[in-house]
BAFI-3210 file (N, C-alpha, C; in Angstrom, 3 decimals, decimal comma, padded with zeros to 6 digits):
// residues 146
n [1|2|3|4|5|6|7|8|9|10|11|12|13|14|15|16|17|18|19|20|21|22|23|24|25|26|27|28|29|30|31|32|33|34|35|36|37|38|39|40|41|42|43|44|45|46|47|48|49|50|51|52|53|54|55|56|57|58|59|60|61|62|63|64|65|66|67|68|69|70|71|72|73|74|75|76|77|78|79|80|81|82|83|84|85|86|87|88|89|90|91|92|93|94|95|96|97|98|99|100|101|102|103|104|105|106|107|108|109|110|111|112|113|114|115|116|117|118|119|120|121|122|123|124|125|126|127|128|129|130|131|132|133|134|135|136|137|138|139|140|141|142|143|144|145|146]
n.u [-047,144|-044,996|-042,386|-042,348|-040,018|-038,849|-040,281|-041,138|-041,604|-040,432|-037,999|-034,514|-032,425|-032,977|-032,888|-033,055|-034,596|-032,579|-034,430|-036,372|-035,544|-033,530|-031,214|-027,334|-027,410|-026,577|-028,935|-029,522|-030,681|-032,211|-033,166|-035,521|-036,980|-037,422|-040,043|-041,359|-039,041|-037,619|-034,690|-032,287|-030,037|-026,951|-024,360|-022,718|-023,178|-021,169|-019,178|-019,699|-018,314|-015,858|-014,239|-013,692|-012,751|-010,385|-008,807|-008,678|-006,661|-004,774|-003,990|-003,625|-001,523|-000,076|-000,009|000,725|003,071|004,122|003,641|005,416|007,646|007,672|008,033|010,515|011,817|011,209|012,535|014,746|015,545|014,732|016,596|018,963|021,350|023,127|026,066|026,231|026,484|023,682|021,955|019,559|016,146|016,916|019,170|021,403|024,345|025,253|026,554|024,708|023,487|021,276|017,868|014,130|011,563|010,010|012,006|015,144|018,638|021,006|024,937|026,106|028,413|031,757|030,527|028,106|024,737|021,742|018,795|016,191|012,775|012,540|011,451|012,518|015,173|017,908|019,546|023,114|024,683|027,624|028,420|030,568|030,745|028,278|029,289|030,895|029,169|027,839|029,493|030,254|027,953|027,684|030,130|029,467|027,241|028,296|030,049|027,959|027,348|028,866]
n.v [027,972|027,732|029,407|031,288|031,419|028,959|026,889|024,241|025,455|028,164|028,161|028,910|028,587|027,635|026,056|027,355|027,656|030,132|032,425|032,174|033,958|035,231|037,611|036,478|034,006|030,913|028,901|025,139|022,832|020,500|020,995|022,035|020,073|018,438|017,203|019,139|020,693|018,595|016,799|015,939|013,182|013,564|012,275|009,663|006,033|004,767|006,290|006,634|003,830|004,585|005,715|003,383|001,188|003,518|002,275|000,109|000,355|001,480|-000,481|-003,050|-003,698|-003,273|-005,083|-007,122|-006,778|-006,743|-009,477|-010,800|-010,184|-011,468|-013,803|-014,142|-013,729|-015,927|-018,021|-017,564|-017,820|-020,811|-021,600|-021,511|-022,600|-024,403|-022,468|-020,622|-016,779|-014,541|-012,174|-010,409|-009,163|-007,241|-006,154|-007,679|-009,084|-012,615|-016,038|-018,661|-021,624|-023,294|-024,068|-023,931|-024,430|-022,353|-021,245|-019,734|-020,262|-018,486|-017,521|-014,826|-013,636|-014,973|-017,568|-016,736|-017,440|-016,672|-017,344|-016,795|-015,623|-017,505|-016,649|-013,501|-013,733|-013,424|-014,235|-012,793|-010,796|-008,776|-005,115|-005,072|-007,212|-006,731|-005,013|-006,022|-007,972|-006,397|-005,356|-008,008|-008,251|-006,309|-006,219|-009,146|-007,837|-006,383|-008,014|-009,668|-007,884|-007,213]
n.w [018,310|015,618|014,388|011,563|010,242|010,715|009,305|006,816|004,033|004,021|003,839|004,350|002,503|000,040|-002,708|-005,563|-009,148|-011,745|-013,345|-016,489|-018,549|-017,490|-017,828|-018,820|-017,487|-018,071|-019,299|-018,622|-021,071|-020,391|-017,365|-017,891|-018,766|-016,374|-014,132|-011,654|-010,513|-009,771|-008,571|-011,119|-012,695|-012,159|-013,065|-014,107|-013,684|-013,295|-012,223|-009,206|-008,401|-008,973|-006,121|-005,176|-007,528|-007,275|-004,864|-005,469|-007,350|-005,885|-003,952|-004,509|-005,826|-003,956|-001,818|-003,386|-003,729|-001,143|-000,376|-002,338|-000,947|001,082|000,490|-000,735|001,378|003,237|001,466|002,005|004,228|004,972|003,455|005,044|006,613|009,777|011,186|009,401|008,977|010,558|010,464|013,123|013,215|015,155|014,686|015,586|015,176|014,152|014,628|013,381|015,081|015,657|014,238|013,859|012,992|015,105|016,827|016,509|017,129|018,256|017,916|019,353|020,618|021,823|023,692|024,154|023,715|022,062|021,868|019,651|018,072|015,054|012,978|012,772|011,639|009,251|006,409|006,716|004,953|004,542|003,614|002,328|001,150|-000,271|-002,112|-003,947|-005,228|-006,627|-008,159|-009,847|-010,729|-012,333|-014,249|-015,293|-016,712|-018,583|-019,682|-021,229|-023,162|-025,180]
ca.u [-047,317|-044,157|-042,080|-042,325|-038,388|-038,564|-041,135|-040,370|-042,473|-040,143|-036,667|-033,372|-031,654|-033,421|-031,994|-034,048|-033,600|-033,053|-036,135|-035,765|-035,205|-032,235|-029,335|-025,705|-027,497|-026,793|-029,811|-029,689|-032,173|-032,583|-033,798|-037,205|-038,002|-037,636|-040,608|-041,470|-037,919|-036,956|-033,138|-031,708|-028,965|-025,816|-023,507|-022,780|-022,954|-019,352|-018,901|-020,001|-017,431|-014,613|-013,528|-013,738|-011,327|-008,894|-008,280|-007,791|-004,757|-003,309|-003,735|-003,542|-000,184|000,903|-000,232|001,411|005,006|004,465|003,709|006,038|008,832|007,739|008,160|011,708|012,240|010,986|013,037|016,224|015,278|014,686|018,267|019,862|022,255|024,321|027,565|026,085|026,045|022,840|021,213|018,148|015,655|017,043|020,336|022,150|024,499|026,114|026,833|023,433|023,843|020,825|017,075|013,502|009,899|009,617|013,159|016,483|019,780|022,156|026,394|026,660|029,679|032,085|030,228|027,134|024,263|020,610|017,277|015,203|012,133|013,368|010,442|013,464|016,907|017,681|021,224|023,816|025,258|028,432|028,224|031,895|029,612|027,315|029,533|031,929|028,181|027,296|030,645|030,218|026,903|028,246|030,814|028,404|026,229|028,808|030,390|026,779|026,859|029,808]
ca.v [028,898|027,944|030,364|030,838|031,111|027,492|026,194|023,948|026,508|029,731|027,590|030,231|027,891|026,759|025,519|027,868|027,654|031,550|033,128|031,535|035,057|035,937|037,496|035,798|033,165|029,636|027,576|024,094|022,413|019,431|021,580|022,034|018,598|017,970|017,622|019,470|020,445|017,077|016,889|014,741|012,587|013,893|011,372|008,020|004,903|004,547|007,419|005,345|002,835|005,237|005,213|001,552|001,449|004,263|002,060|-001,510|000,368|001,608|-001,558|-004,659|-003,644|-003,174|-006,603|-008,260|-006,496|-007,782|-010,991|-011,230|-010,003|-012,643|-015,468|-013,964|-013,954|-017,337|-018,579|-016,932|-018,430|-021,795|-021,571|-021,009|-024,030|-024,296|-022,032|-019,470|-015,462|-014,262|-010,644|-010,615|-007,654|-006,303|-005,562|-008,770|-010,035|-013,443|-017,146|-019,834|-022,490|-023,695|-023,063|-025,046|-023,386|-021,423|-020,605|-020,049|-020,346|-017,638|-017,135|-013,275|-013,612|-016,364|-018,242|-016,322|-017,792|-016,423|-017,874|-015,630|-016,110|-017,645|-014,930|-012,315|-014,301|-013,443|-014,378|-011,885|-010,172|-007,457|-004,337|-005,104|-008,573|-006,463|-003,914|-007,312|-008,937|-005,502|-005,620|-009,006|-008,181|-005,131|-007,318|-009,750|-007,371|-005,912|-009,203|-010,063|-007,002|-007,557]
ca.w [017,474|015,291|013,650|010,050|009,828|011,108|008,455|005,903|003,040|004,051|004,413|004,194|001,620|-001,090|-003,705|-006,720|-011,123|-012,341|-014,329|-017,987|-019,398|-016,754|-018,517|-018,119|-017,013|-019,138|-018,998|-018,766|-021,898|-019,885|-016,717|-018,110|-018,956|-014,869|-013,894|-010,384|-009,871|-008,926|-009,191|-012,077|-012,363|-013,285|-013,035|-014,424|-012,257|-013,212|-011,123|-007,687|-008,453|-009,119|-004,839|-005,125|-008,356|-006,863|-003,528|-006,348|-008,087|-004,921|-002,779|-005,228|-006,079|-002,609|-001,393|-004,144|-003,975|000,249|-000,543|-002,824|-000,575|002,250|-000,267|-000,823|002,894|003,411|000,441|002,585|006,060|004,464|003,268|006,134|007,875|010,880|010,739|008,780|009,357|010,646|011,349|013,295|013,093|015,391|014,017|016,468|013,845|015,069|013,851|013,319|015,757|015,344|013,446|013,760|012,720|016,131|017,118|016,224|018,519|017,396|018,770|019,068|021,065|022,295|024,952|024,516|022,622|022,552|021,139|019,023|016,957|013,486|011,553|012,926|011,434|007,917|006,299|006,769|004,120|004,727|002,975|001,145|000,033|-001,174|-003,070|-004,949|-005,800|-007,450|-009,109|-010,169|-011,622|-013,527|-015,217|-016,191|-017,787|-019,471|-020,764|-022,049|-024,060|-026,112]
c.u [-045,742|-043,874|-042,040|-040,914|-038,202|-039,426|-040,797|-040,563|-041,330|-038,867|-035,347|-033,087|-032,076|-032,945|-033,306|-033,591|-033,580|-034,427|-035,440|-035,041|-034,328|-031,328|-028,815|-026,362|-027,948|-027,980|-029,307|-030,946|-032,481|-033,461|-035,246|-037,669|-037,921|-038,611|-040,939|-040,395|-037,370|-035,395|-033,266|-030,445|-027,995|-024,520|-023,368|-022,564|-021,984|-018,964|-018,558|-019,133|-015,745|-013,279|-012,991|-012,146|-010,021|-008,426|-007,873|-006,634|-004,021|-003,138|-003,080|-002,259|000,895|001,023|000,577|002,882|004,541|004,749|004,892|008,100|009,375|008,249|009,745|012,431|012,502|011,978|014,528|016,375|015,322|016,121|019,387|020,524|022,638|025,914|027,374|026,175|024,697|022,624|019,759|017,742|015,793|018,520|021,707|022,854|025,570|026,267|025,746|023,853|022,789|018,550|016,065|012,666|009,773|010,824|013,982|017,394|020,857|023,571|026,168|028,083|030,410|031,374|028,462|025,853|022,458|019,626|016,689|014,480|012,472|012,319|012,102|014,850|016,324|019,593|022,034|024,999|026,267|028,022|029,846|031,486|029,185|027,857|030,474|030,414|027,897|027,906|030,434|029,240|026,694|028,839|030,061|027,631|027,099|029,878|029,766|026,724|027,607|029,571]
c.v [028,302|029,244|030,657|030,937|029,218|026,462|025,378|024,785|027,700|028,841|028,470|029,440|027,297|026,611|026,219|027,971|029,295|031,054|032,153|032,966|035,772|036,118|037,200|034,937|031,796|028,845|026,389|023,190|021,645|020,016|021,761|021,099|018,097|018,373|018,079|019,868|019,527|017,045|015,492|014,167|013,047|013,130|010,183|006,953|004,424|005,449|006,806|004,460|003,329|004,554|003,943|001,075|002,328|002,906|000,604|-001,181|000,496|000,476|-002,693|-004,444|-004,179|-004,363|-007,293|-008,038|-007,424|-009,186|-011,654|-011,098|-011,264|-013,788|-015,219|-014,412|-015,426|-018,220|-018,887|-017,638|-020,442|-022,542|-021,405|-022,374|-023,338|-023,764|-021,004|-017,697|-015,011|-012,962|-011,025|-009,542|-006,796|-005,571|-006,385|-009,292|-011,461|-014,850|-018,233|-020,875|-022,928|-023,164|-024,376|-024,092|-022,299|-020,820|-020,757|-019,732|-019,235|-016,811|-016,058|-013,240|-015,013|-016,643|-017,796|-016,703|-017,493|-017,069|-016,618|-016,442|-016,501|-016,816|-014,226|-012,414|-014,012|-013,516|-012,811|-011,271|-008,259|-006,169|-004,121|-006,326|-007,977|-005,622|-004,658|-007,970|-007,453|-005,454|-006,415|-008,800|-007,398|-005,691|-008,390|-009,214|-006,497|-006,561|-009,466|-009,358|-006,907|-008,654]
c.w [016,615|014,692|012,355|009,381|009,844|010,065|007,281|004,444|002,810|004,305|003,556|002,504|001,133|-002,423|-005,112|-008,042|-011,008|-013,415|-016,010|-019,059|-018,591|-017,765|-018,000|-017,676|-017,891|-018,655|-019,243|-019,611|-021,292|-018,472|-016,633|-018,266|-017,430|-014,598|-012,076|-010,098|-009,447|-009,563|-010,276|-011,712|-012,930|-013,354|-013,915|-013,777|-012,438|-012,122|-009,679|-007,401|-008,509|-007,529|-004,874|-006,363|-008,161|-005,879|-003,762|-006,352|-007,220|-003,852|-003,441|-005,382|-005,205|-001,788|-002,050|-004,213|-001,974|000,041|-001,367|-001,739|001,162|001,811|-000,507|000,440|003,422|002,828|001,364|003,596|006,241|003,853|004,088|006,547|008,694|010,456|009,868|009,207|009,086|011,051|011,989|012,805|013,668|016,002|014,902|014,942|014,681|014,194|013,844|014,007|015,516|014,827|013,477|013,375|013,307|016,417|016,582|017,320|017,602|018,365|018,955|019,626|022,149|024,218|025,164|023,068|023,189|021,362|021,019|018,270|015,562|012,593|011,424|011,785|009,696|007,619|005,979|005,564|004,574|003,431|002,207|000,470|-000,779|-002,543|-004,021|-005,689|-006,910|-008,770|-010,367|-011,235|-012,595|-014,665|-016,019|-017,002|-018,989|-020,559|-021,734|-023,375|-024,941|-027,225]
res [m|s|s|p|l|l|s|n|d|l|l|l|a|q|n|v|q|p|k|a|g|t|p|g|v|a|q|d|p|g|a|a|a|a|p|g|g|a|p|q|s|g|g|s|p|i|a|g|f|m|p|i|l|m|m|l|v|i|f|v|p|f|f|l|l|m|s|r|r|q|k|k|e|r|a|a|r|e|s|l|k|k|g|d|r|v|m|t|n|a|g|l|v|g|e|l|v|d|i|d|d|a|l|a|k|v|k|i|a|p|g|v|t|v|q|i|v|a|n|t|v|t|p|f|v|s|p|a|d|k|a|a|a|k|e|l|k|e|a|k|a|g|s|e|k|k]
***
């Protein structure tokens, strides 16, 4: 014999609605219309798509920005020519000796040339050059306002 506590008829955690005349309990007008105490659909169908929409709102701009950045890096890499100062992702700064689709040769010291993956090479802009470029940009913006 099974225990009465484990039978389906006497579950301890049953969803029981309050009696109709219980004071202090708000009654849902649609609750009486549900036959046999069947659960009612409480949300709209759009609510099921909300997590998907939230993920799209977050990830689509992220992927668009990433693809834009990759395009800019590719264009900068394609504009490199022999003799340009370059920097690797590892932080090595040197002079570009040769570059093809897969590998780049960079001279990092007199007599020291290293071969590295071409995708890790970017044009090197020193901090002094960045400051000068920023000042030039501000000067152009100021002259356009006048």
